[in-house]
Biopython code that builds the backbone (N, CA, C, O; Angstrom):
import numpy as np
from Bio.PDB.StructureBuilder import StructureBuilder

atoms = [
    (1, "PRO", "N", (42.049, 22.692, -6.797)),
    (1, "PRO", "CA", (41.002, 21.692, -6.568)),
    (1, "PRO", "C", (39.680, 22.130, -7.179)),
    (1, "PRO", "O", (39.421, 23.323, -7.342)),
    (2, "GLY", "N", (38.863, 21.168, -7.508)),
    (2, "GLY", "CA", (37.568, 21.462, -8.089)),
    (2, "GLY", "C", (36.599, 20.330, -7.822)),
    (2, "GLY", "O", (36.970, 19.294, -7.271)),
    (3, "VAL", "N", (35.347, 20.538, -8.219)),
    (3, "VAL", "CA", (34.287, 19.555, -8.036)),
    (3, "VAL", "C", (33.627, 19.298, -9.386)),
    (3, "VAL", "O", (33.335, 20.237, -10.126)),
    (4, "ILE", "N", (33.392, 18.026, -9.707)),
    (4, "ILE", "CA", (32.728, 17.664, -10.959)),
    (4, "ILE", "C", (31.252, 18.035, -10.855)),
    (4, "ILE", "O", (30.566, 17.628, -9.917)),
    (5, "VAL", "N", (30.769, 18.810, -11.826)),
    (5, "VAL", "CA", (29.384, 19.277, -11.836)),
    (5, "VAL", "C", (28.525, 18.439, -12.778)),
    (5, "VAL", "O", (27.408, 18.064, -12.424)),
    (6, "THR", "N", (29.033, 18.141, -13.971)),
    (6, "THR", "CA", (28.266, 17.427, -14.996)),
    (6, "THR", "C", (29.196, 16.544, -15.815)),
    (6, "THR", "O", (30.312, 16.940, -16.153)),
    (7, "ILE", "N", (28.720, 15.336, -16.131)),
    (7, "ILE", "CA", (29.409, 14.474, -17.094)),
    (7, "ILE", "C", (28.659, 14.649, -18.411)),
    (7, "ILE", "O", (27.501, 14.245, -18.517)),
    (8, "VAL", "N", (29.294, 15.239, -19.403)),
    (8, "VAL", "CA", (28.644, 15.519, -20.683)),
    (8, "VAL", "C", (28.750, 14.329, -21.631)),
    (8, "VAL", "O", (27.802, 14.022, -22.354)),
    (9, "ALA", "N", (29.904, 13.657, -21.630)),
    (9, "ALA", "CA", (30.156, 12.556, -22.567)),
    (9, "ALA", "C", (30.430, 11.270, -21.785)),
    (9, "ALA", "O", (31.554, 11.062, -21.327)),
    (10, "PRO", "N", (29.424, 10.405, -21.621)),
    (10, "PRO", "CA", (29.641, 9.146, -20.899)),
    (10, "PRO", "C", (30.471, 8.155, -21.719)),
    (10, "PRO", "O", (30.743, 8.385, -22.898)),
    (11, "VAL", "N", (30.862, 7.066, -21.089)),
    (11, "VAL", "CA", (31.648, 6.019, -21.754)),
    (11, "VAL", "C", (30.931, 5.564, -23.023)),
    (11, "VAL", "O", (29.719, 5.348, -23.025)),
    (12, "GLY", "N", (31.704, 5.423, -24.100)),
    (12, "GLY", "CA", (31.160, 4.979, -25.379)),
    (12, "GLY", "C", (30.827, 6.102, -26.338)),
    (12, "GLY", "O", (30.588, 5.853, -27.520)),
    (13, "THR", "N", (30.806, 7.332, -25.855)),
    (13, "THR", "CA", (30.490, 8.475, -26.700)),
    (13, "THR", "C", (31.631, 8.744, -27.676)),
    (13, "THR", "O", (32.793, 8.797, -27.275)),
    (14, "VAL", "N", (31.303, 8.912, -28.950)),
    (14, "VAL", "CA", (32.300, 9.295, -29.952)),
    (14, "VAL", "C", (32.413, 10.813, -29.912)),
    (14, "VAL", "O", (31.413, 11.524, -30.004)),
    (15, "VAL", "N", (33.649, 11.304, -29.772)),
    (15, "VAL", "CA", (33.875, 12.742, -29.655)),
    (15, "VAL", "C", (34.868, 13.218, -30.707)),
    (15, "VAL", "O", (35.715, 12.459, -31.178)),
    (16, "ALA", "N", (34.744, 14.477, -31.056)),
    (16, "ALA", "CA", (35.700, 15.147, -31.937)),
    (16, "ALA", "C", (36.518, 16.113, -31.085)),
    (16, "ALA", "O", (36.082, 16.530, -30.012)),
    (17, "GLN", "N", (37.686, 16.456, -31.563)),
    (17, "GLN", "CA", (38.522, 17.409, -30.840)),
    (17, "GLN", "C", (37.715, 18.660, -30.536)),
    (17, "GLN", "O", (37.087, 19.226, -31.431)),
    (18, "GLY", "N", (37.724, 19.095, -29.287)),
    (18, "GLY", "CA", (37.003, 20.294, -28.880)),
    (18, "GLY", "C", (35.624, 20.040, -28.308)),
    (18, "GLY", "O", (35.022, 20.945, -27.732)),
    (19, "ASP", "N", (35.104, 18.816, -28.455)),
    (19, "ASP", "CA", (33.793, 18.495, -27.875)),
    (19, "ASP", "C", (33.886, 18.506, -26.347)),
    (19, "ASP", "O", (34.917, 18.128, -25.792)),
    (20, "PRO", "N", (32.816, 18.938, -25.659)),
    (20, "PRO", "CA", (32.835, 18.939, -24.193)),
    (20, "PRO", "C", (32.759, 17.522, -23.632)),
    (20, "PRO", "O", (32.011, 16.683, -24.134)),
    (21, "LEU", "N", (33.547, 17.267, -22.578)),
    (21, "LEU", "CA", (33.546, 15.968, -21.908)),
    (21, "LEU", "C", (32.891, 16.051, -20.533)),
    (21, "LEU", "O", (32.079, 15.199, -20.172)),
    (22, "LEU", "N", (33.248, 17.080, -19.771)),
    (22, "LEU", "CA", (32.652, 17.268, -18.450)),
    (22, "LEU", "C", (32.801, 18.714, -18.026)),
    (22, "LEU", "O", (33.557, 19.483, -18.619)),
    (23, "VAL", "N", (32.060, 19.068, -16.983)),
    (23, "VAL", "CA", (32.120, 20.421, -16.433)),
    (23, "VAL", "C", (32.569, 20.302, -14.984)),
    (23, "VAL", "O", (32.037, 19.495, -14.221)),
    (24, "LEU", "N", (33.561, 21.121, -14.611)),
    (24, "LEU", "CA", (33.981, 21.149, -13.215)),
    (24, "LEU", "C", (33.944, 22.578, -12.704)),
    (24, "LEU", "O", (34.085, 23.536, -13.464)),
    (25, "GLU", "N", (33.750, 22.697, -11.400)),
    (25, "GLU", "CA", (33.709, 24.010, -10.771)),
    (25, "GLU", "C", (34.933, 24.159, -9.891)),
    (25, "GLU", "O", (35.210, 23.317, -9.036)),
    (26, "ALA", "N", (35.665, 25.249, -10.113)),
    (26, "ALA", "CA", (36.847, 25.558, -9.309)),
    (26, "ALA", "C", (36.830, 27.048, -9.010)),
    (26, "ALA", "O", (36.645, 27.860, -9.917)),
    (27, "MET", "N", (37.015, 27.408, -7.781)),
    (27, "MET", "CA", (36.997, 28.807, -7.346)),
    (27, "MET", "C", (35.738, 29.525, -7.836)),
    (27, "MET", "O", (35.804, 30.656, -8.316)),
    (28, "LYS", "N", (34.598, 28.857, -7.709)),
    (28, "LYS", "CA", (33.275, 29.395, -8.049)),
    (28, "LYS", "C", (33.099, 29.678, -9.536)),
    (28, "LYS", "O", (32.179, 30.399, -9.924)),
    (29, "MET", "N", (33.976, 29.116, -10.376)),
    (29, "MET", "CA", (33.841, 29.260, -11.824)),
    (29, "MET", "C", (33.661, 27.883, -12.430)),
    (29, "MET", "O", (34.350, 26.936, -12.050)),
    (30, "LYS", "N", (32.734, 27.770, -13.374)),
    (30, "LYS", "CA", (32.531, 26.501, -14.069)),
    (30, "LYS", "C", (33.431, 26.459, -15.298)),
    (30, "LYS", "O", (33.498, 27.414, -16.072)),
    (31, "ASN", "N", (34.119, 25.339, -15.459)),
    (31, "ASN", "CA", (35.053, 25.152, -16.568)),
    (31, "ASN", "C", (34.683, 23.887, -17.315)),
    (31, "ASN", "O", (34.393, 22.861, -16.700)),
    (32, "THR", "N", (34.690, 23.953, -18.631)),
    (32, "THR", "CA", (34.376, 22.795, -19.457)),
    (32, "THR", "C", (35.669, 22.146, -19.916)),
    (32, "THR", "O", (36.522, 22.793, -20.523)),
    (33, "LEU", "N", (35.805, 20.851, -19.619)),
    (33, "LEU", "CA", (36.939, 20.073, -20.110)),
    (33, "LEU", "C", (36.562, 19.550, -21.483)),
    (33, "LEU", "O", (35.526, 18.902, -21.639)),
    (34, "ARG", "N", (37.394, 19.825, -22.483)),
    (34, "ARG", "CA", (37.094, 19.444, -23.866)),
    (34, "ARG", "C", (38.068, 18.378, -24.359)),
    (34, "ARG", "O", (39.198, 18.278, -23.883)),
    (35, "ALA", "N", (37.608, 17.592, -25.316)),
    (35, "ALA", "CA", (38.436, 16.527, -25.888)),
    (35, "ALA", "C", (39.645, 17.129, -26.588)),
    (35, "ALA", "O", (39.518, 18.095, -27.341)),
    (36, "GLY", "N", (40.809, 16.559, -26.339)),
    (36, "GLY", "CA", (42.032, 17.025, -26.974)),
    (36, "GLY", "C", (42.256, 16.402, -28.341)),
    (36, "GLY", "O", (43.143, 16.814, -29.089)),
    (37, "ARG", "N", (41.431, 15.394, -28.660)),
    (37, "ARG", "CA", (41.566, 14.719, -29.956)),
    (37, "ARG", "C", (40.271, 13.984, -30.267)),
    (37, "ARG", "O", (39.401, 13.841, -29.408)),
    (38, "ASP", "N", (40.155, 13.520, -31.510)),
    (38, "ASP", "CA", (39.016, 12.705, -31.912)),
    (38, "ASP", "C", (39.149, 11.326, -31.279)),
    (38, "ASP", "O", (40.261, 10.838, -31.076)),
    (39, "GLY", "N", (38.027, 10.701, -30.970)),
    (39, "GLY", "CA", (38.072, 9.344, -30.434)),
    (39, "GLY", "C", (36.767, 8.951, -29.769)),
    (39, "GLY", "O", (35.710, 9.527, -30.024)),
    (40, "ARG", "N", (36.878, 7.944, -28.901)),
    (40, "ARG", "CA", (35.730, 7.424, -28.159)),
    (40, "ARG", "C", (36.084, 7.478, -26.672)),
    (40, "ARG", "O", (37.204, 7.147, -26.281)),
    (41, "VAL", "N", (35.131, 7.895, -25.854)),
    (41, "VAL", "CA", (35.363, 7.936, -24.413)),
    (41, "VAL", "C", (35.456, 6.497, -23.906)),
    (41, "VAL", "O", (34.480, 5.748, -23.957)),
    (42, "ALA", "N", (36.635, 6.120, -23.416)),
    (42, "ALA", "CA", (36.874, 4.759, -22.944)),
    (42, "ALA", "C", (36.644, 4.637, -21.439)),
    (42, "ALA", "O", (36.283, 3.571, -20.940)),
    (43, "GLU", "N", (36.858, 5.741, -20.723)),
    (43, "GLU", "CA", (36.715, 5.695, -19.264)),
    (43, "GLU", "C", (36.389, 7.083, -18.747)),
    (43, "GLU", "O", (36.974, 8.074, -19.185)),
    (44, "VAL", "N", (35.454, 7.148, -17.817)),
    (44, "VAL", "CA", (35.206, 8.360, -17.047)),
    (44, "VAL", "C", (35.561, 7.984, -15.611)),
    (44, "VAL", "O", (34.837, 7.225, -14.967)),
    (45, "ALA", "N", (36.669, 8.511, -15.115)),
    (45, "ALA", "CA", (37.220, 8.082, -13.834)),
    (45, "ALA", "C", (36.669, 8.858, -12.645)),
    (45, "ALA", "O", (37.115, 8.659, -11.515)),
    (46, "VAL", "N", (35.708, 9.737, -12.888)),
    (46, "VAL", "CA", (35.129, 10.562, -11.825)),
    (46, "VAL", "C", (33.613, 10.545, -11.940)),
    (46, "VAL", "O", (33.060, 10.139, -12.962)),
    (47, "GLY", "N", (32.954, 10.985, -10.891)),
    (47, "GLY", "CA", (31.503, 11.100, -10.894)),
    (47, "GLY", "C", (31.087, 12.484, -10.446)),
    (47, "GLY", "O", (31.895, 13.244, -9.912)),
    (48, "VAL", "N", (29.831, 12.807, -10.663)),
    (48, "VAL", "CA", (29.305, 14.107, -10.244)),
    (48, "VAL", "C", (29.470, 14.233, -8.729)),
    (48, "VAL", "O", (29.127, 13.322, -7.975)),
    (49, "GLY", "N", (29.998, 15.370, -8.304)),
    (49, "GLY", "CA", (30.217, 15.625, -6.887)),
    (49, "GLY", "C", (31.607, 15.256, -6.394)),
    (49, "GLY", "O", (31.983, 15.624, -5.281)),
    (50, "ASP", "N", (32.379, 14.531, -7.209)),
    (50, "ASP", "CA", (33.738, 14.152, -6.808)),
    (50, "ASP", "C", (34.642, 15.380, -6.760)),
    (50, "ASP", "O", (34.549, 16.263, -7.613)),
    (51, "GLN", "N", (35.510, 15.428, -5.763)),
    (51, "GLN", "CA", (36.522, 16.473, -5.694)),
    (51, "GLN", "C", (37.760, 15.984, -6.425)),
    (51, "GLN", "O", (38.196, 14.849, -6.233)),
    (52, "VAL", "N", (38.322, 16.841, -7.261)),
    (52, "VAL", "CA", (39.498, 16.486, -8.056)),
    (52, "VAL", "C", (40.577, 17.540, -7.861)),
    (52, "VAL", "O", (40.308, 18.670, -7.454)),
    (53, "LYS", "N", (41.809, 17.137, -8.166)),
    (53, "LYS", "CA", (42.932, 18.069, -8.053)),
    (53, "LYS", "C", (43.808, 17.952, -9.291)),
    (53, "LYS", "O", (43.642, 17.037, -10.098)),
    (54, "PHE", "N", (44.721, 18.867, -9.430)),
    (54, "PHE", "CA", (45.632, 18.881, -10.571)),
    (54, "PHE", "C", (46.336, 17.537, -10.671)),
    (54, "PHE", "O", (46.842, 17.016, -9.677)),
    (55, "GLY", "N", (46.367, 16.980, -11.873)),
    (55, "GLY", "CA", (47.049, 15.716, -12.108)),
    (55, "GLY", "C", (46.152, 14.494, -12.070)),
    (55, "GLY", "O", (46.560, 13.420, -12.510)),
    (56, "ASP", "N", (44.929, 14.635, -11.551)),
    (56, "ASP", "CA", (43.997, 13.500, -11.527)),
    (56, "ASP", "C", (43.574, 13.136, -12.945)),
    (56, "ASP", "O", (43.384, 14.015, -13.786)),
    (57, "VAL", "N", (43.427, 11.850, -13.205)),
    (57, "VAL", "CA", (42.866, 11.393, -14.483)),
    (57, "VAL", "C", (41.355, 11.519, -14.373)),
    (57, "VAL", "O", (40.745, 10.967, -13.457)),
    (58, "LEU", "N", (40.752, 12.243, -15.305)),
    (58, "LEU", "CA", (39.310, 12.463, -15.275)),
    (58, "LEU", "C", (38.602, 11.636, -16.333)),
    (58, "LEU", "O", (37.628, 10.942, -16.041)),
    (59, "VAL", "N", (39.097, 11.712, -17.569)),
    (59, "VAL", "CA", (38.481, 11.018, -18.706)),
    (59, "VAL", "C", (39.595, 10.473, -19.591)),
    (59, "VAL", "O", (40.621, 11.123, -19.789)),
    (60, "ARG", "N", (39.379, 9.271, -20.121)),
    (60, "ARG", "CA", (40.348, 8.690, -21.061)),
    (60, "ARG", "C", (39.656, 8.513, -22.405)),
    (60, "ARG", "O", (38.603, 7.882, -22.495)),
    (61, "VAL", "N", (40.263, 9.080, -23.453)),
    (61, "VAL", "CA", (39.740, 8.988, -24.819)),
    (61, "VAL", "C", (40.689, 8.108, -25.624)),
    (61, "VAL", "O", (41.901, 8.323, -25.626)),
    (62, "GLU", "N", (40.119, 7.107, -26.314)),
    (62, "GLU", "CA", (40.925, 6.213, -27.146)),
    (62, "GLU", "C", (40.509, 6.366, -28.600)),
    (62, "GLU", "O", (39.492, 6.992, -28.898)),
    (63, "ASP", "N", (41.294, 5.795, -29.501)),
    (63, "ASP", "CA", (40.951, 5.836, -30.918)),
    (63, "ASP", "C", (39.595, 5.185, -31.145)),
    (63, "ASP", "O", (39.271, 4.170, -30.529)),
    (64, "ALA", "N", (38.806, 5.780, -32.038)),
    (64, "ALA", "CA", (37.465, 5.251, -32.330)),
    (64, "ALA", "C", (37.506, 4.191, -33.328)),
    (64, "ALA", "O", (36.465, 3.640, -33.687)),
]
sb = StructureBuilder()
sb.init_structure("model")
sb.init_model(0)
sb.init_chain("A")
sb.init_seg("    ")
for serial, (resi, resn, name, xyz) in enumerate(atoms, 1):
    if name == "N":
        sb.init_residue(resn, " ", resi, " ")
    sb.init_atom(name, np.array(xyz, "f"), 0.0, 1.0, " ", f" {name:<3s}", serial, name[0])
structure = sb.get_structure()
């Protein structure tokens, strides 16, 4: 489990593979979730302060 700390790339942001999307904190460590491919952020399914767990959809990236 973790908590969303920062949304780096809001909906509509064009991203390249490896660009940061959001930061989450788990076990007192901050982890940056990065884009797995080039595209545009179509959905951010979480907000700052939300608790998330393995398997939750956090961000959806579609073709730009």
